[in-house]
Biopython code that builds the backbone (N, CA, C, O; Angstrom):
import numpy as np
from Bio.PDB.StructureBuilder import StructureBuilder

atoms = [
    (1, "UNK", "N", (254.340, 150.550, 264.380)),
    (1, "UNK", "CA", (253.356, 152.079, 264.820)),
    (1, "UNK", "C", (252.090, 151.349, 265.270)),
    (1, "UNK", "O", (251.657, 150.354, 264.690)),
    (2, "UNK", "N", (251.555, 151.882, 266.288)),
    (2, "UNK", "CA", (250.851, 151.118, 266.882)),
    (2, "UNK", "C", (249.100, 151.407, 266.575)),
    (2, "UNK", "O", (248.169, 150.680, 266.920)),
    (3, "UNK", "N", (249.057, 152.327, 266.040)),
    (3, "UNK", "CA", (247.826, 152.739, 265.660)),
    (3, "UNK", "C", (247.351, 152.695, 264.297)),
    (3, "UNK", "O", (246.158, 152.897, 264.071)),
    (4, "UNK", "N", (248.469, 152.362, 263.026)),
    (4, "UNK", "CA", (248.264, 151.740, 261.476)),
    (4, "UNK", "C", (247.236, 150.871, 261.505)),
    (4, "UNK", "O", (247.448, 149.889, 262.217)),
    (5, "UNK", "N", (246.559, 150.897, 261.155)),
    (5, "UNK", "CA", (245.401, 149.665, 260.298)),
    (5, "UNK", "C", (246.441, 148.661, 259.556)),
    (5, "UNK", "O", (246.407, 147.540, 260.063)),
    (6, "UNK", "N", (246.968, 148.734, 258.937)),
    (6, "UNK", "CA", (247.717, 147.922, 258.697)),
    (6, "UNK", "C", (248.681, 147.023, 259.342)),
    (6, "UNK", "O", (248.767, 145.806, 259.182)),
    (7, "UNK", "N", (249.515, 147.908, 260.220)),
    (7, "UNK", "CA", (250.229, 147.437, 261.799)),
    (7, "UNK", "C", (249.602, 146.708, 262.388)),
    (7, "UNK", "O", (250.228, 145.880, 263.050)),
    (8, "UNK", "N", (248.457, 146.679, 262.419)),
    (8, "UNK", "CA", (247.496, 145.952, 263.220)),
    (8, "UNK", "C", (247.101, 144.858, 262.521)),
    (8, "UNK", "O", (246.934, 143.763, 263.058)),
    (9, "UNK", "N", (246.935, 145.075, 261.330)),
    (9, "UNK", "CA", (246.614, 143.632, 260.739)),
    (9, "UNK", "C", (247.741, 142.596, 260.439)),
    (9, "UNK", "O", (247.713, 141.366, 260.426)),
    (10, "UNK", "N", (248.608, 143.372, 260.233)),
    (10, "UNK", "CA", (250.026, 142.576, 260.456)),
    (10, "UNK", "C", (250.364, 141.737, 261.778)),
    (10, "UNK", "O", (250.760, 140.592, 261.557)),
    (11, "UNK", "N", (250.273, 142.115, 263.070)),
    (11, "UNK", "CA", (250.335, 141.771, 264.034)),
    (11, "UNK", "C", (249.005, 140.726, 264.056)),
    (11, "UNK", "O", (249.192, 140.017, 265.045)),
    (12, "UNK", "N", (248.094, 140.434, 263.581)),
    (12, "UNK", "CA", (246.728, 139.532, 264.105)),
    (12, "UNK", "C", (245.964, 140.330, 264.727)),
    (12, "UNK", "O", (244.873, 139.795, 264.926)),
    (13, "UNK", "N", (246.071, 142.005, 265.376)),
    (13, "UNK", "CA", (244.976, 142.144, 266.036)),
    (13, "UNK", "C", (243.768, 142.371, 264.994)),
    (13, "UNK", "O", (242.646, 142.633, 265.426)),
    (14, "UNK", "N", (243.952, 142.294, 263.996)),
    (14, "UNK", "CA", (242.612, 142.512, 262.852)),
    (14, "UNK", "C", (242.131, 141.417, 262.161)),
    (14, "UNK", "O", (242.916, 141.239, 261.230)),
    (15, "UNK", "N", (241.070, 140.421, 262.123)),
    (15, "UNK", "CA", (241.291, 139.937, 261.257)),
    (15, "UNK", "C", (241.391, 140.283, 260.019)),
    (15, "UNK", "O", (241.285, 141.487, 259.786)),
    (16, "UNK", "N", (241.677, 139.114, 258.593)),
    (16, "UNK", "CA", (241.727, 139.605, 257.231)),
    (16, "UNK", "C", (242.020, 138.164, 256.756)),
    (16, "UNK", "O", (242.445, 137.123, 257.256)),
    (17, "UNK", "N", (241.472, 138.719, 255.224)),
    (17, "UNK", "CA", (242.249, 136.617, 254.581)),
    (17, "UNK", "C", (243.238, 136.667, 253.877)),
    (17, "UNK", "O", (243.196, 136.974, 252.686)),
    (18, "UNK", "N", (244.171, 136.403, 254.443)),
    (18, "UNK", "CA", (245.386, 136.446, 254.283)),
    (18, "UNK", "C", (246.017, 135.631, 253.063)),
    (18, "UNK", "O", (245.964, 134.404, 252.981)),
    (19, "UNK", "N", (246.550, 136.371, 252.240)),
    (19, "UNK", "CA", (246.595, 135.286, 250.627)),
    (19, "UNK", "C", (248.251, 135.077, 251.180)),
    (19, "UNK", "O", (248.436, 133.863, 251.099)),
    (20, "UNK", "N", (249.354, 135.644, 251.632)),
    (20, "UNK", "CA", (250.506, 135.647, 250.984)),
    (20, "UNK", "C", (251.510, 136.488, 252.426)),
    (20, "UNK", "O", (251.271, 137.677, 252.638)),
    (21, "UNK", "N", (252.446, 135.846, 253.200)),
    (21, "UNK", "CA", (253.051, 136.234, 254.144)),
    (21, "UNK", "C", (254.654, 135.449, 254.286)),
    (21, "UNK", "O", (254.789, 134.227, 254.343)),
    (22, "UNK", "N", (255.767, 136.420, 254.325)),
    (22, "UNK", "CA", (256.972, 135.754, 255.005)),
    (22, "UNK", "C", (257.562, 136.737, 255.513)),
    (22, "UNK", "O", (256.819, 137.718, 255.550)),
    (23, "UNK", "N", (258.748, 136.953, 255.998)),
    (23, "UNK", "CA", (259.326, 138.106, 256.851)),
    (23, "UNK", "C", (259.591, 139.022, 256.407)),
    (23, "UNK", "O", (260.525, 139.547, 257.013)),
    (24, "UNK", "N", (259.124, 139.771, 255.292)),
    (24, "UNK", "CA", (259.317, 141.177, 255.613)),
    (24, "UNK", "C", (257.664, 141.952, 254.598)),
    (24, "UNK", "O", (257.340, 143.138, 254.538)),
    (25, "UNK", "N", (256.847, 140.550, 253.857)),
    (25, "UNK", "CA", (255.480, 140.805, 253.389)),
    (25, "UNK", "C", (254.896, 140.419, 254.150)),
    (25, "UNK", "O", (255.228, 139.618, 255.024)),
    (26, "UNK", "N", (253.496, 141.116, 253.897)),
    (26, "UNK", "CA", (251.913, 140.434, 254.076)),
    (26, "UNK", "C", (250.904, 141.184, 253.101)),
    (26, "UNK", "O", (251.019, 142.359, 252.752)),
    (27, "UNK", "N", (250.105, 140.487, 252.801)),
    (27, "UNK", "CA", (249.401, 140.252, 251.599)),
    (27, "UNK", "C", (248.034, 139.948, 251.746)),
    (27, "UNK", "O", (247.803, 138.756, 251.954)),
    (28, "UNK", "N", (246.982, 140.774, 251.688)),
    (28, "UNK", "CA", (245.470, 140.360, 251.981)),
    (28, "UNK", "C", (244.788, 140.879, 251.146)),
    (28, "UNK", "O", (245.223, 141.853, 250.532)),
    (29, "UNK", "N", (243.105, 140.189, 250.816)),
    (29, "UNK", "CA", (242.475, 140.426, 249.963)),
    (29, "UNK", "C", (241.384, 141.984, 250.463)),
    (29, "UNK", "O", (240.546, 142.007, 251.364)),
    (30, "UNK", "N", (241.688, 142.874, 249.741)),
    (30, "UNK", "CA", (241.175, 144.086, 249.748)),
    (30, "UNK", "C", (239.768, 144.158, 250.299)),
    (30, "UNK", "O", (238.972, 143.456, 249.676)),
    (31, "UNK", "N", (239.226, 144.900, 251.411)),
    (31, "UNK", "CA", (237.973, 144.477, 251.856)),
    (31, "UNK", "C", (236.735, 145.095, 250.651)),
    (31, "UNK", "O", (235.583, 144.670, 250.562)),
    (32, "UNK", "N", (237.534, 146.505, 249.563)),
    (32, "UNK", "CA", (236.364, 146.671, 249.272)),
    (32, "UNK", "C", (236.911, 146.156, 247.362)),
    (32, "UNK", "O", (236.949, 147.186, 246.688)),
    (33, "UNK", "N", (237.118, 145.457, 246.897)),
    (33, "UNK", "CA", (237.883, 144.781, 245.668)),
    (33, "UNK", "C", (237.041, 145.623, 244.079)),
    (33, "UNK", "O", (235.896, 145.614, 243.627)),
    (34, "UNK", "N", (237.742, 145.969, 243.854)),
    (34, "UNK", "CA", (237.678, 147.016, 242.285)),
    (34, "UNK", "C", (237.950, 145.371, 241.236)),
    (34, "UNK", "O", (237.677, 145.610, 240.060)),
    (35, "UNK", "N", (238.186, 144.591, 241.350)),
    (35, "UNK", "CA", (238.178, 143.895, 240.389)),
    (35, "UNK", "C", (238.208, 142.152, 241.322)),
    (35, "UNK", "O", (238.176, 142.003, 242.543)),
    (36, "UNK", "N", (238.276, 141.068, 240.277)),
    (36, "UNK", "CA", (238.033, 139.630, 241.147)),
    (36, "UNK", "C", (239.142, 139.654, 241.651)),
    (36, "UNK", "O", (239.118, 139.172, 242.783)),
    (37, "UNK", "N", (240.557, 140.151, 241.189)),
    (37, "UNK", "CA", (241.610, 139.764, 242.061)),
    (37, "UNK", "C", (241.892, 141.516, 242.486)),
    (37, "UNK", "O", (242.202, 142.386, 241.672)),
    (38, "UNK", "N", (241.666, 141.733, 244.108)),
    (38, "UNK", "CA", (242.532, 142.775, 244.294)),
    (38, "UNK", "C", (242.929, 142.760, 245.580)),
    (38, "UNK", "O", (242.158, 143.027, 246.502)),
    (39, "UNK", "N", (244.551, 142.349, 245.791)),
    (39, "UNK", "CA", (245.152, 142.025, 247.042)),
    (39, "UNK", "C", (246.139, 142.647, 247.092)),
    (39, "UNK", "O", (247.095, 142.446, 246.344)),
    (40, "UNK", "N", (246.086, 143.771, 248.237)),
    (40, "UNK", "CA", (247.048, 144.531, 248.892)),
    (40, "UNK", "C", (248.628, 143.581, 249.538)),
    (40, "UNK", "O", (248.718, 142.713, 250.406)),
    (41, "UNK", "N", (249.707, 144.246, 248.638)),
    (41, "UNK", "CA", (251.120, 143.999, 249.447)),
    (41, "UNK", "C", (251.120, 145.112, 250.021)),
    (41, "UNK", "O", (250.577, 146.158, 249.664)),
    (42, "UNK", "N", (251.806, 144.867, 251.027)),
    (42, "UNK", "CA", (252.486, 145.293, 252.490)),
    (42, "UNK", "C", (253.684, 145.427, 253.072)),
    (42, "UNK", "O", (253.942, 144.511, 253.853)),
    (43, "UNK", "N", (254.765, 146.517, 252.924)),
    (43, "UNK", "CA", (255.924, 145.882, 253.693)),
    (43, "UNK", "C", (255.873, 145.364, 255.538)),
    (43, "UNK", "O", (255.635, 146.137, 256.466)),
    (44, "UNK", "N", (256.022, 144.609, 255.602)),
    (44, "UNK", "CA", (255.747, 144.829, 257.246)),
    (44, "UNK", "C", (256.406, 145.765, 258.384)),
    (44, "UNK", "O", (256.037, 145.967, 259.541)),
    (45, "UNK", "N", (257.581, 146.301, 257.614)),
    (45, "UNK", "CA", (258.200, 147.080, 257.944)),
    (45, "UNK", "C", (257.284, 148.842, 258.050)),
    (45, "UNK", "O", (257.157, 149.243, 256.893)),
    (46, "UNK", "N", (256.852, 149.584, 258.782)),
    (46, "UNK", "CA", (255.881, 150.652, 258.746)),
    (46, "UNK", "C", (257.041, 151.802, 257.874)),
    (46, "UNK", "O", (258.077, 152.375, 258.208)),
    (47, "UNK", "N", (256.155, 151.743, 256.532)),
    (47, "UNK", "CA", (256.855, 153.394, 255.855)),
    (47, "UNK", "C", (255.405, 154.313, 255.387)),
    (47, "UNK", "O", (254.355, 153.979, 254.839)),
    (48, "UNK", "N", (255.715, 155.074, 255.688)),
    (48, "UNK", "CA", (254.099, 155.824, 255.956)),
    (48, "UNK", "C", (253.491, 155.931, 254.094)),
    (48, "UNK", "O", (252.343, 155.558, 253.848)),
    (49, "UNK", "N", (254.394, 156.457, 252.962)),
    (49, "UNK", "CA", (254.173, 156.148, 252.102)),
    (49, "UNK", "C", (255.317, 156.333, 250.776)),
    (49, "UNK", "O", (256.517, 156.372, 251.049)),
    (50, "UNK", "N", (255.070, 156.391, 250.016)),
    (50, "UNK", "CA", (256.072, 156.158, 248.557)),
    (50, "UNK", "C", (257.297, 157.670, 248.495)),
    (50, "UNK", "O", (258.492, 157.745, 248.211)),
    (51, "UNK", "N", (256.644, 158.316, 248.758)),
    (51, "UNK", "CA", (257.314, 160.325, 249.435)),
    (51, "UNK", "C", (257.289, 159.171, 250.494)),
    (51, "UNK", "O", (256.484, 158.268, 250.269)),
    (52, "UNK", "N", (257.746, 159.119, 251.157)),
    (52, "UNK", "CA", (258.379, 159.255, 252.689)),
    (52, "UNK", "C", (259.566, 157.990, 252.647)),
    (52, "UNK", "O", (260.536, 157.892, 253.398)),
    (53, "UNK", "N", (259.256, 157.252, 251.761)),
    (53, "UNK", "CA", (260.633, 156.201, 251.608)),
    (53, "UNK", "C", (261.955, 156.424, 251.598)),
    (53, "UNK", "O", (262.208, 157.438, 250.946)),
    (54, "UNK", "N", (262.935, 155.887, 252.062)),
    (54, "UNK", "CA", (263.873, 156.243, 251.410)),
    (54, "UNK", "C", (265.090, 155.454, 250.290)),
    (54, "UNK", "O", (264.566, 154.581, 249.598)),
    (55, "UNK", "N", (266.384, 155.628, 250.081)),
    (55, "UNK", "CA", (267.364, 154.437, 249.371)),
    (55, "UNK", "C", (266.751, 153.173, 250.210)),
    (55, "UNK", "O", (266.107, 152.217, 249.777)),
    (56, "UNK", "N", (267.127, 153.452, 251.463)),
    (56, "UNK", "CA", (266.936, 151.906, 252.196)),
    (56, "UNK", "C", (265.868, 151.034, 251.876)),
    (56, "UNK", "O", (265.946, 149.815, 251.719)),
    (57, "UNK", "N", (264.657, 151.901, 251.775)),
    (57, "UNK", "CA", (263.662, 151.195, 251.437)),
    (57, "UNK", "C", (263.418, 150.844, 250.504)),
    (57, "UNK", "O", (262.319, 150.304, 250.377)),
    (58, "UNK", "N", (264.444, 150.980, 249.178)),
    (58, "UNK", "CA", (264.096, 150.341, 247.976)),
    (58, "UNK", "C", (263.933, 148.883, 247.706)),
    (58, "UNK", "O", (263.064, 148.452, 246.947)),
    (59, "UNK", "N", (264.944, 147.996, 248.460)),
    (59, "UNK", "CA", (264.700, 146.537, 247.995)),
    (59, "UNK", "C", (263.104, 146.347, 248.743)),
    (59, "UNK", "O", (262.398, 145.699, 247.971)),
    (60, "UNK", "N", (262.569, 146.619, 249.650)),
    (60, "UNK", "CA", (261.208, 146.074, 250.520)),
    (60, "UNK", "C", (260.135, 146.373, 249.743)),
    (60, "UNK", "O", (259.081, 145.737, 249.765)),
    (61, "UNK", "N", (260.485, 147.845, 248.668)),
    (61, "UNK", "CA", (259.280, 148.106, 247.460)),
    (61, "UNK", "C", (259.522, 147.327, 246.581)),
    (61, "UNK", "O", (258.626, 146.890, 245.858)),
    (62, "UNK", "N", (260.273, 147.123, 246.503)),
    (62, "UNK", "CA", (261.177, 145.895, 245.138)),
    (62, "UNK", "C", (259.904, 144.829, 245.406)),
    (62, "UNK", "O", (258.922, 144.665, 244.682)),
    (63, "UNK", "N", (260.303, 143.999, 246.969)),
    (63, "UNK", "CA", (260.233, 142.676, 247.043)),
    (63, "UNK", "C", (258.335, 142.931, 246.924)),
    (63, "UNK", "O", (257.738, 141.921, 246.551)),
    (64, "UNK", "N", (257.422, 144.220, 247.227)),
    (64, "UNK", "CA", (256.257, 144.235, 247.347)),
    (64, "UNK", "C", (255.941, 143.532, 246.297)),
    (64, "UNK", "O", (255.238, 142.522, 246.306)),
    (65, "UNK", "N", (256.735, 144.325, 244.829)),
    (65, "UNK", "CA", (256.261, 144.150, 243.656)),
    (65, "UNK", "C", (256.227, 142.730, 242.960)),
    (65, "UNK", "O", (255.383, 142.178, 242.253)),
    (66, "UNK", "N", (257.567, 142.321, 243.470)),
    (66, "UNK", "CA", (257.616, 140.479, 243.185)),
    (66, "UNK", "C", (257.004, 140.148, 243.859)),
    (66, "UNK", "O", (257.259, 139.000, 243.496)),
    (67, "UNK", "N", (256.181, 139.972, 244.781)),
    (67, "UNK", "CA", (255.203, 139.343, 245.492)),
    (67, "UNK", "C", (254.230, 139.581, 244.793)),
    (67, "UNK", "O", (253.738, 138.533, 244.375)),
    (68, "UNK", "N", (253.557, 140.734, 244.363)),
    (68, "UNK", "CA", (252.443, 141.100, 243.729)),
    (68, "UNK", "C", (252.719, 139.900, 242.033)),
    (68, "UNK", "O", (251.891, 139.173, 241.484)),
    (69, "UNK", "N", (253.650, 140.065, 241.800)),
    (69, "UNK", "CA", (254.282, 139.592, 240.418)),
    (69, "UNK", "C", (253.602, 137.569, 240.909)),
    (69, "UNK", "O", (252.986, 136.836, 240.136)),
    (70, "UNK", "N", (253.907, 137.322, 241.967)),
    (70, "UNK", "CA", (254.233, 135.825, 242.094)),
    (70, "UNK", "C", (252.799, 135.879, 242.460)),
    (70, "UNK", "O", (252.377, 134.958, 241.760)),
    (71, "UNK", "N", (251.708, 136.374, 243.129)),
    (71, "UNK", "CA", (250.229, 136.179, 243.450)),
    (71, "UNK", "C", (249.697, 136.131, 242.574)),
    (71, "UNK", "O", (248.777, 135.314, 242.593)),
    (72, "UNK", "N", (249.976, 137.247, 240.753)),
    (72, "UNK", "CA", (249.183, 136.877, 240.115)),
    (72, "UNK", "C", (249.986, 135.596, 238.959)),
    (72, "UNK", "O", (249.575, 135.617, 237.798)),
    (73, "UNK", "N", (250.665, 134.948, 239.183)),
    (73, "UNK", "CA", (250.967, 134.075, 238.940)),
    (73, "UNK", "C", (250.111, 132.723, 239.112)),
    (73, "UNK", "O", (249.481, 131.979, 238.361)),
    (74, "UNK", "N", (250.509, 132.806, 240.934)),
    (74, "UNK", "CA", (249.105, 131.868, 241.165)),
    (74, "UNK", "C", (248.247, 131.888, 240.745)),
    (74, "UNK", "O", (247.722, 130.801, 240.501)),
    (75, "UNK", "N", (247.416, 133.352, 240.322)),
    (75, "UNK", "CA", (245.882, 133.277, 240.331)),
    (75, "UNK", "C", (245.799, 133.241, 238.682)),
    (75, "UNK", "O", (244.658, 133.384, 238.242)),
    (76, "UNK", "N", (246.933, 133.057, 237.634)),
    (76, "UNK", "CA", (246.643, 133.095, 236.502)),
    (76, "UNK", "C", (246.011, 133.785, 235.898)),
    (76, "UNK", "O", (245.058, 133.525, 235.164)),
    (77, "UNK", "N", (246.801, 135.381, 236.317)),
    (77, "UNK", "CA", (246.444, 136.624, 235.831)),
    (77, "UNK", "C", (247.323, 137.320, 235.126)),
    (77, "UNK", "O", (247.237, 138.510, 234.824)),
    (78, "UNK", "N", (248.573, 136.218, 234.739)),
    (78, "UNK", "CA", (249.655, 136.787, 234.427)),
    (78, "UNK", "C", (249.093, 137.364, 232.947)),
    (78, "UNK", "O", (250.108, 137.794, 232.399)),
    (79, "UNK", "N", (247.901, 137.581, 232.011)),
    (79, "UNK", "CA", (247.748, 138.230, 230.625)),
    (79, "UNK", "C", (247.305, 139.246, 230.924)),
    (79, "UNK", "O", (246.759, 139.883, 230.022)),
    (80, "UNK", "N", (247.349, 139.903, 232.461)),
    (80, "UNK", "CA", (246.415, 141.749, 232.378)),
    (80, "UNK", "C", (246.510, 141.717, 233.987)),
    (80, "UNK", "O", (245.904, 140.779, 234.506)),
    (81, "UNK", "N", (247.036, 142.412, 234.665)),
    (81, "UNK", "CA", (247.432, 142.972, 235.901)),
    (81, "UNK", "C", (248.052, 144.441, 235.728)),
    (81, "UNK", "O", (248.602, 145.122, 234.862)),
    (82, "UNK", "N", (247.491, 144.556, 237.531)),
    (82, "UNK", "CA", (248.188, 146.061, 237.615)),
    (82, "UNK", "C", (248.854, 146.049, 238.979)),
    (82, "UNK", "O", (248.662, 145.328, 239.958)),
    (83, "UNK", "N", (249.766, 147.143, 238.744)),
    (83, "UNK", "CA", (250.042, 147.309, 240.486)),
    (83, "UNK", "C", (250.619, 149.026, 240.910)),
    (83, "UNK", "O", (251.599, 149.753, 240.743)),
    (84, "UNK", "N", (249.250, 149.036, 241.558)),
    (84, "UNK", "CA", (249.324, 150.479, 242.006)),
    (84, "UNK", "C", (249.616, 150.847, 243.572)),
    (84, "UNK", "O", (249.179, 150.339, 244.604)),
    (85, "UNK", "N", (250.616, 152.037, 243.325)),
    (85, "UNK", "CA", (250.823, 152.692, 244.572)),
    (85, "UNK", "C", (250.122, 154.102, 244.884)),
    (85, "UNK", "O", (250.652, 155.039, 244.286)),
    (86, "UNK", "N", (249.252, 154.368, 245.541)),
    (86, "UNK", "CA", (248.586, 155.691, 245.486)),
    (86, "UNK", "C", (249.366, 156.338, 246.819)),
    (86, "UNK", "O", (249.606, 155.798, 247.899)),
    (87, "UNK", "N", (249.695, 157.785, 246.320)),
    (87, "UNK", "CA", (250.525, 158.804, 246.963)),
    (87, "UNK", "C", (249.960, 159.729, 247.406)),
    (87, "UNK", "O", (249.648, 160.601, 246.595)),
    (88, "UNK", "N", (249.608, 159.923, 248.806)),
    (88, "UNK", "CA", (248.948, 160.999, 249.255)),
    (88, "UNK", "C", (247.134, 160.927, 249.113)),
    (88, "UNK", "O", (246.658, 160.177, 248.260)),
    (89, "UNK", "N", (246.301, 161.678, 249.921)),
    (89, "UNK", "CA", (245.246, 161.637, 249.892)),
    (89, "UNK", "C", (244.669, 161.444, 248.379)),
    (89, "UNK", "O", (244.206, 160.457, 247.807)),
    (90, "UNK", "N", (244.926, 163.043, 247.889)),
    (90, "UNK", "CA", (244.529, 163.445, 246.483)),
    (90, "UNK", "C", (244.105, 162.066, 245.545)),
    (90, "UNK", "O", (243.073, 161.839, 244.914)),
    (91, "UNK", "N", (245.535, 161.125, 245.757)),
    (91, "UNK", "CA", (245.581, 159.710, 244.579)),
    (91, "UNK", "C", (244.254, 158.944, 245.426)),
    (91, "UNK", "O", (243.637, 158.200, 244.664)),
    (92, "UNK", "N", (243.771, 158.970, 246.643)),
    (92, "UNK", "CA", (242.712, 158.012, 246.758)),
    (92, "UNK", "C", (243.634, 156.972, 248.246)),
    (92, "UNK", "O", (243.071, 156.079, 248.879)),
    (93, "UNK", "N", (245.089, 157.431, 248.475)),
    (93, "UNK", "CA", (245.569, 156.613, 249.780)),
    (93, "UNK", "C", (245.027, 157.219, 250.918)),
    (93, "UNK", "O", (244.991, 158.406, 251.240)),
    (94, "UNK", "N", (244.514, 155.979, 251.605)),
    (94, "UNK", "CA", (243.626, 156.680, 252.899)),
    (94, "UNK", "C", (243.979, 155.629, 254.066)),
    (94, "UNK", "O", (243.364, 155.651, 255.133)),
    (95, "UNK", "N", (245.055, 154.667, 253.786)),
    (95, "UNK", "CA", (245.976, 153.987, 254.621)),
    (95, "UNK", "C", (246.961, 155.105, 254.840)),
    (95, "UNK", "O", (246.943, 155.993, 253.987)),
    (96, "UNK", "N", (247.720, 155.207, 255.719)),
    (96, "UNK", "CA", (249.270, 156.024, 255.690)),
    (96, "UNK", "C", (250.235, 154.928, 255.992)),
    (96, "UNK", "O", (251.032, 154.993, 256.929)),
    (97, "UNK", "N", (250.120, 153.710, 255.001)),
    (97, "UNK", "CA", (251.261, 152.674, 255.739)),
    (97, "UNK", "C", (251.232, 151.999, 254.003)),
    (97, "UNK", "O", (250.238, 151.453, 253.524)),
    (98, "UNK", "N", (252.276, 152.156, 253.419)),
    (98, "UNK", "CA", (252.826, 151.787, 251.980)),
    (98, "UNK", "C", (252.096, 150.599, 251.820)),
    (98, "UNK", "O", (252.154, 149.668, 252.623)),
    (99, "UNK", "N", (251.141, 150.610, 250.402)),
    (99, "UNK", "CA", (250.814, 149.440, 250.365)),
    (99, "UNK", "C", (250.839, 149.545, 248.590)),
    (99, "UNK", "O", (250.632, 150.575, 247.949)),
    (100, "UNK", "N", (251.204, 147.956, 247.930)),
    (100, "UNK", "CA", (250.901, 148.012, 246.540)),
    (100, "UNK", "C", (249.683, 147.086, 246.089)),
    (100, "UNK", "O", (249.736, 145.866, 246.247)),
    (101, "UNK", "N", (248.289, 147.899, 245.368)),
    (101, "UNK", "CA", (247.607, 147.202, 245.182)),
    (101, "UNK", "C", (247.878, 146.038, 243.969)),
    (101, "UNK", "O", (248.691, 146.334, 243.094)),
    (102, "UNK", "N", (247.320, 144.953, 243.924)),
    (102, "UNK", "CA", (247.467, 144.516, 242.584)),
    (102, "UNK", "C", (245.750, 143.798, 242.378)),
    (102, "UNK", "O", (244.978, 143.071, 243.003)),
    (103, "UNK", "N", (245.820, 144.680, 240.868)),
    (103, "UNK", "CA", (244.306, 144.417, 240.851)),
    (103, "UNK", "C", (244.526, 143.983, 238.890)),
    (103, "UNK", "O", (245.206, 144.562, 238.044)),
    (104, "UNK", "N", (243.383, 142.433, 238.737)),
    (104, "UNK", "CA", (243.204, 141.971, 237.866)),
    (104, "UNK", "C", (242.102, 141.298, 237.812)),
    (104, "UNK", "O", (241.124, 141.619, 238.487)),
    (105, "UNK", "N", (242.116, 140.146, 236.901)),
    (105, "UNK", "CA", (241.320, 139.259, 236.496)),
    (105, "UNK", "C", (239.771, 139.602, 235.976)),
    (105, "UNK", "O", (238.667, 139.121, 236.231)),
    (106, "UNK", "N", (240.371, 140.942, 234.905)),
    (106, "UNK", "CA", (239.230, 141.712, 234.448)),
    (106, "UNK", "C", (239.837, 142.565, 233.258)),
    (106, "UNK", "O", (241.019, 142.907, 233.244)),
    (107, "UNK", "N", (239.085, 142.826, 232.435)),
    (107, "UNK", "CA", (240.004, 144.419, 231.391)),
    (107, "UNK", "C", (239.659, 145.293, 232.158)),
    (107, "UNK", "O", (238.682, 145.650, 232.816)),
    (108, "UNK", "N", (241.164, 145.700, 231.830)),
    (108, "UNK", "CA", (241.332, 146.954, 232.933)),
    (108, "UNK", "C", (241.409, 148.218, 231.906)),
    (108, "UNK", "O", (242.308, 148.180, 231.066)),
    (109, "UNK", "N", (240.714, 149.097, 231.916)),
    (109, "UNK", "CA", (240.393, 150.576, 231.093)),
    (109, "UNK", "C", (241.793, 151.452, 231.309)),
    (109, "UNK", "O", (242.281, 151.588, 232.431)),
    (110, "UNK", "N", (242.372, 152.020, 230.135)),
    (110, "UNK", "CA", (243.020, 153.364, 230.579)),
    (110, "UNK", "C", (242.416, 154.806, 229.859)),
    (110, "UNK", "O", (241.799, 154.561, 228.822)),
    (111, "UNK", "N", (242.455, 155.693, 230.079)),
    (111, "UNK", "CA", (243.261, 155.928, 231.403)),
    (111, "UNK", "C", (243.248, 155.541, 232.718)),
    (111, "UNK", "O", (242.034, 155.336, 232.694)),
    (112, "UNK", "N", (243.616, 155.200, 234.107)),
    (112, "UNK", "CA", (243.008, 154.870, 235.329)),
    (112, "UNK", "C", (242.414, 156.086, 236.065)),
    (112, "UNK", "O", (242.811, 157.171, 235.641)),
    (113, "UNK", "N", (241.376, 156.115, 237.275)),
    (113, "UNK", "CA", (241.390, 157.191, 238.112)),
    (113, "UNK", "C", (239.778, 158.044, 237.429)),
    (113, "UNK", "O", (239.386, 159.104, 237.917)),
]
sb = StructureBuilder()
sb.init_structure("model")
sb.init_model(0)
sb.init_chain("A")
sb.init_seg("    ")
for serial, (resi, resn, name, xyz) in enumerate(atoms, 1):
    if name == "N":
        sb.init_residue(resn, " ", resi, " ")
    sb.init_atom(name, np.array(xyz, "f"), 0.0, 1.0, " ", f" {name:<3s}", serial, name[0])
structure = sb.get_structure()
């Protein structure tokens, strides 16, 4: 999708602080972090959001979470972090390209939101 912010980031049209990239996944620092680690992990395939995902997208969604776990290990925050998928505008989703927030590096309260 040409006008999607995250697709433009993946293509390199918009600079970002890249954390990880492979053939399926791109991860970068959130520009408005809510914790010392706040990384967005996105599939390179454009999927509007979780509610639009299909069974064929299950593997790539799993890859997003496994990539988040790898980044958490690399950053030494395995003692506590969150992976979050916001779904729809009422949840706070503002970019409509599926993305997993990796949030950690501090104590996280419950309930969130």
